[in-house]
C-alpha positions as CSV (number, residue, x, y, z in Angstrom):
1,M,52.7,3.2,-34.0
2,K,54.7,3.8,-30.9
3,T,53.3,3.0,-27.4
4,N,54.2,3.4,-23.9
5,A,51.7,1.0,-22.4
6,G,52.5,-0.5,-19.3
7,R,55.5,1.6,-18.6
8,E,55.8,3.3,-15.2
9,Y,56.5,6.9,-15.0
10,C,57.6,9.1,-12.3
11,L,58.3,12.8,-11.4
12,I,61.7,14.2,-10.9
13,V,61.4,17.4,-8.9
14,E,64.1,19.9,-7.6
15,G,63.5,22.2,-4.6
16,A,64.9,23.8,-1.5
17,Y,64.2,20.9,0.8
18,L,66.9,18.9,3.0
19,T,64.9,15.7,3.5
20,E,62.3,13.5,2.2
21,E,59.9,14.5,4.9
22,E,60.5,18.1,3.8
23,A,59.7,17.4,0.4
24,R,56.7,15.1,1.2
25,H,55.1,18.0,3.2
26,A,55.9,20.5,0.2
27,L,54.0,17.8,-1.9
28,C,51.1,17.2,0.3
29,D,50.3,20.6,2.1
30,P,48.8,22.6,-0.7
31,F,46.4,19.5,-1.6
32,I,45.5,19.2,2.1
33,E,44.8,22.9,2.5
34,D,42.6,22.9,-0.5
35,W,40.7,19.7,0.8
36,V,40.3,21.4,4.2
37,E,38.9,24.6,2.3
38,Q,36.4,22.6,0.4
39,T,35.2,20.2,3.0
40,G,35.9,21.9,6.4
41,S,38.0,18.9,7.8
42,F,40.7,16.5,7.3
43,K,41.7,13.2,8.7
44,I,44.7,11.2,7.7
45,H,42.1,8.7,6.0
46,N,41.2,11.4,3.4
47,M,44.7,11.2,1.7
48,G,43.0,8.5,-0.6
49,D,40.0,10.6,-1.4
50,I,42.3,13.9,-2.4
51,Q,42.8,13.7,-6.2
52,V,45.9,15.4,-7.3
53,A,45.1,14.8,-10.8
54,P,42.5,12.5,-12.2
55,G,42.9,8.9,-11.1
56,V,46.0,9.8,-8.7
57,P,45.1,10.0,-5.0
58,L,47.5,12.0,-2.9
59,G,47.9,9.1,-0.5
60,Y,49.4,6.8,-3.6
61,L,52.3,9.2,-4.2
62,G,55.7,8.8,-2.4
63,V,59.0,10.6,-2.5
64,I,62.4,9.4,-2.4
65,M,65.3,11.6,-2.1
66,L,68.0,11.3,-5.1
67,D,70.4,13.7,-4.3
68,D,70.6,17.2,-2.6
69,R,67.5,18.9,-3.6
70,L,66.6,16.3,-6.0
71,F,63.6,14.1,-5.5
72,E,61.6,11.2,-7.0
73,I,57.7,11.4,-6.7
74,A,56.1,8.0,-7.8
75,S,53.2,5.7,-7.2
76,T,53.5,3.8,-4.2
77,D,50.6,1.4,-4.9
78,A,52.1,-1.4,-7.4
79,N,48.3,-1.6,-8.7
80,H,48.1,1.9,-9.7
81,P,51.4,2.9,-11.2
82,L,51.9,6.2,-13.0
83,T,50.9,6.2,-16.6
84,E,52.6,8.9,-18.6
85,H,49.2,10.5,-18.8
86,K,48.8,10.5,-15.2
87,A,52.3,11.7,-14.3
88,K,52.0,14.7,-16.8
89,G,48.6,15.6,-14.9
90,V,50.4,15.3,-11.4
91,A,53.3,17.6,-13.0
92,E,51.0,20.2,-14.0
93,A,49.1,20.2,-10.5
94,L,52.6,20.6,-8.8
95,R,53.7,23.4,-11.2
96,R,50.3,25.2,-10.3
97,Q,51.3,24.7,-6.7
98,D,54.8,26.1,-7.2
99,M,56.2,24.2,-4.3
100,F,59.2,22.8,-6.5
101,D,61.8,24.8,-8.4
102,E,61.7,22.1,-11.4
103,V,59.3,19.3,-12.2
104,S,59.9,16.8,-15.1
105,V,58.2,13.5,-16.0
106,E,60.4,10.6,-16.8
107,P,60.1,6.5,-17.2
108,R,60.7,5.1,-13.9
109,E,63.7,3.0,-13.5
110,E,63.2,-0.5,-12.3
111,V,64.1,-0.6,-8.5
112,I,66.2,-3.5,-7.5
113,S,65.2,-4.9,-4.0
114,D,67.0,-7.2,-1.6
115,E,63.6,-9.1,-1.1
């Protein structure tokens, strides 16, 4: 039996955004709008309450620009990485929101840091 247990996944998305900040807004805005419609208010601390997919709070997702119009979306919380199942749930939610032209799920590459 093949397993991907313990492997971290990310989403590779393509969209007409020039910066990470624009792509981050494209990721967050539809979910924040839905939250405001449901609750009537929004404060920045609500980012951890807004669920993009089961078990994936909006506040745990980060955006990194890889190339022109190409971005990686991954968990910023080392204690809560995106599993393949969670990443597929996030991808489906992003496709429904239609903020990115292309959305794919891939195993996340190890990031080499200078720390």
